[in-house]
C-alpha positions, 0 to 999 in steps of 0.5 A: 141938687141940694137934696141929693148933696146932703144926703150924699153927705150924710151917708159918708159921715154915717159910713165913716162913723160906723166904720170907726166904731167897728174898725177903731173902737171895736164897738159897733152900734148897728148891725152889718145889714144896717151898715151894708144898706147905708153902703149900697145906698151911697154906691148907687147915688155916686154912680148916678151923680159921679160929678158929686164924688169926693176923694174922702168917700168911703167908696174911694177904698175900692182899688183900681187897676194894678201898679207897675211898680212902687214909687219912691218917696222921701220922708219929711224927716227921718224915720228911726229904728230903736235901740233894744233892752232885754232886761231890767238892768238894761232899762236902768242903764238907758235912763242913766245915760239920759240923765247924764245928758239933761240938766238937774231941773229936767231930771227931777220932773222926767216923765215916760210914756210906755206904748205897746210895740206892735209887730207889723209894718211901719207906715207913714201917712200924709194928710193935706187939708184933712184928706189922706193924699199919700202913704209909704213904707218906712224903707230905709228911714230916709226913703220908702215906697209909695203904697197909697192905694194899698192903705186906702183899703185899710178901713181903720185908716181915715181918709179924712180928718177929723172923723165922725165919732159922736154918737149918732141918735139914728143912722140913716138907712134906705133913703131915710133917717137923720139929717146930716146936721145931726152928724158931728165930727170928732174934736168938734171945734178943732181946726183941720191941719193944713198938713199932717204926716203921722206914723203907724204900724200896719198889722193883722190880728192873730185870729184873722191871720190863723183864719186866712192861713188855715183857709190858704192851707186848706186849698193848697195855697201859700201860707205866711209865716207869721202875722207881720210877714202877712201884714207886710206882704199884703200892703206890698202888692202891686195890685191893691185889690188883693190888699183889699181882701186881706184882714189888715188893721192899724195903729197910729202913734207919732206925729211927724209933721204938723202945720196949720193955722189955729193948730196948738201943737202937742208938747208931749207924747202923751198929748200927741196920742190924745190928739191923734185919738181926737182926730179920729185915728186909731191909737192903741190902748195900754199906753201908760204915763210914769214919773216913777222909773221903778214903777215903769220897770216893774210894769214892763216885767209884769206886762210881758207876763199878763197883758201881752198874752191876752193882746189879740195882735202880736207885740214883742215888747213895749216901748219906753219914750221920754214924754217931753218933746222939747227934752227929746230934741235935746237928747237927739240921736245917735247911730241912727237911733233916738236916745229918747226911746228904747224898745224893751223886748221880750224873748219869743216862745221858742224850743230847740229840737232835732229835725228828723226828716223833711216831707212833703204833702200836696195841696188840692191845687197841686202845690208841694208843701215841705214840712218838718218832722221833729223830735217831740218838744214842748212849745208854749204848753203844747207837744210839737212833732211837726212844723211848717217850712213854708216852700223850698226857698225858706229851707234853702235860704236858712240852710236847713238840713235833716238832722239839724237842731232847730229852733221852733216857735209856736206863736200866732201860727196855724201850726209851729213853724222852724225858725233857723238851724243851729249851725254851731251844733252841727256834727257834719252828719246832717244832710242837705234836703232837695225838693222832689221833682216829682209828686210824692202822691202820683209820681207826676212831674212837678214844676215851679213857675217863674215868680212863684215860691210853690212847686206844683203837681200839674197831673189833673188825675192826681189823687191828692187833688182829684176830689177838689178838681172834680168839684171845680169841674162840675161847678156852675162856673165850669161844666154847670152839671146839676146834682154833682157836688163835693159829696158825689165827688168824694163818694165817686173818688173814694169808690174808685168810679173817678180816677181822672176828670174825664171818668166823669163822662163814663160813670155807669148808671147801673153802678150808681144805682146800687149805691145807697140813696141813689134811686132811679130818678136821682141817677136819671137826673145825674146822667142827664146833667152830665150828658148835657155838660158835654155841649158847653162852650169850650171856654167852660171846658177850659175853665174846668180843667183847673189850669194854674192861672186859667180862670173864665176871663182867660179861658174866654180870651184863649178860645177866642183866639184859638178856637179849639182845645186841639189847637190850643194844646199845640200852641207855642209859647210865642203863640200864647203870649200874642193873646192879649193879657197872656204873659210869658208865665201863664203862657208857660203854665199852660204849655206845661200843663198840656205837655203832660201825658196824663192830661193828654189822656184826659183830653183824649177821653173827654173828646171821645165821650163827646164833650165839646172841644171847639167852637160850633160853626154855627156859633162862629157864623153868628159871632162874625155877625156881631150883631150885638157889638158895642151894646152893654147888658145887665142880666136879672131874674130867671129867663124862660129858656136859658140860664143866666150863664147861657144868656151871658155866652149868647150875648158875648157870641154876638158881640155884646158885653155883659156887666154886673151892675146897672149904670148909665152906660148900660145899653139894656136890662135883660130881665126875666121873672123876679128881677130884683133891685136892678130893674128899679135902678134901671128904671130910675136911670132910663135904661131900656128893659127888655125880655128874652124874646126881644134879646133874640131879635136884636141879636137876629139883626 
């Protein structure tokens, strides 16, 4: 199948090329829509021809199942840290030490390379015959942790080298376009190394970090102290699917090992940076080559006052290296640090002030988030009165006390953070702080689950989380109440119409008619939608309750096992853990939720309002028949008498499985009006297409 093979090669090279331009060169030449079209075509072709998939295909960045733990990796050479210099005099002292170890002729021609010191996570990347095969953290310098699956999700990291960086005349799109022979690779004529190990720094741009932290803070989820911690935490996730959703970038700056026929090994660091760039690795801009050491020192001073502040990522200094590799080897190492390199570091933008109080706010998901109330202080040109303390562990581990003089930093954070207490300034009047065990808003019990940093209020009626809780309750994935969204939730909570989730079913139409913008038809439609939601399957109700860790899939598993919420509410820890996929932490979370008196009252009122709490007997009888067992369905288009969610429930009730994309393993495509591209793909793959009537016929046996 030469045509398909050629097309796949062309698509892979085009996508790699455009990803390189976007993530490495920051210079895209096509729109996101055009890139997405290339991606969709590649995914579809590889699904049709899985035997033609290759390890370096861009689709291989999609992560698989979570790992149980990180394996250990021994590095091919020691990955060393650097000594530091904090002033020009210390730079001169470093140079004087070098000169004493070098012959006169080497001193006269000494060159230095200066590179930005990116504040991220050091990573070691292994390539065999041009293919990325292994990635690891630095660890202790001798042994690191394998994070290959996580690093594969970093789009700036080339899965194969060299990468295509020659400008395309035209990108192939939607089945037409440039032939594969028009695509050429970086370093055309450059032999591919048989083995290459490089060192780089994984980091997160400041703007992306701020955006992520703001979104997390808005939803009451965990925020990170700084971009470096964020990048490190993201790449050390056991589930690479989490990493895939994080904005991680990469700079590569050092060759650890290089082997292969026809390879001309760089003799200097300056050549090495060019070699890495030629292979398609992302190399940080801003490196400079000096033969005048005094000019180098002045560059370091000026860079900290100008370029550093304009960088889109955090850099805490510059790295100064002897350029010549032969001289590096001659100079060697001392105390696990290379003599031939030094980090010139800058003082962080910090200020010192008094911590007046530690207070706690409550996020929409019930997280209790401590923050510092400070005496006003100028930090980086901004007056700061509040600063994040992240969580209870942060306060306890640093022993931060009310009344302490504290160092405060404002650099790349959504809000400033307290760095540390100045213990030497304590008077003895400082007070140790304790995380409250009651929610400061509603007074409900706060709990902290094993393995989590945050305490949570588990009262579903807590005013701090009620609006978002109502919005989630009525959403399509939960009780699917048409015409009821965030605006209605905000209004009804503000007016006192809704004080807990059950109040949704006790809204009085006469009171709604008194509100501006609520006419007869709108109120009638809303009332009808609320009434209709009472008959949703109990798994949807369980999802709607917003129990920590219980999404749609977990809710379905629980209700398939316990049949009713009444039975689930009485389940023991052991009974909950008997459900496949329910571990001890999640089981405890479920038990804690049902143990709260306010939540018990909500359930009782929901039941009294007629909301379905158990699977109907008719559904159970049908489920026993399992007439669709072993069949996999994909749903597309608008069905005549049921929504897609209802069709999904119908299929599952009869033992079938529903997936989102058509493949050779799909048994049937259930198609309604306006079916879209799934119908075309099903036809191409020979997947039978049925309508709603045929589905009911199959279910009837």
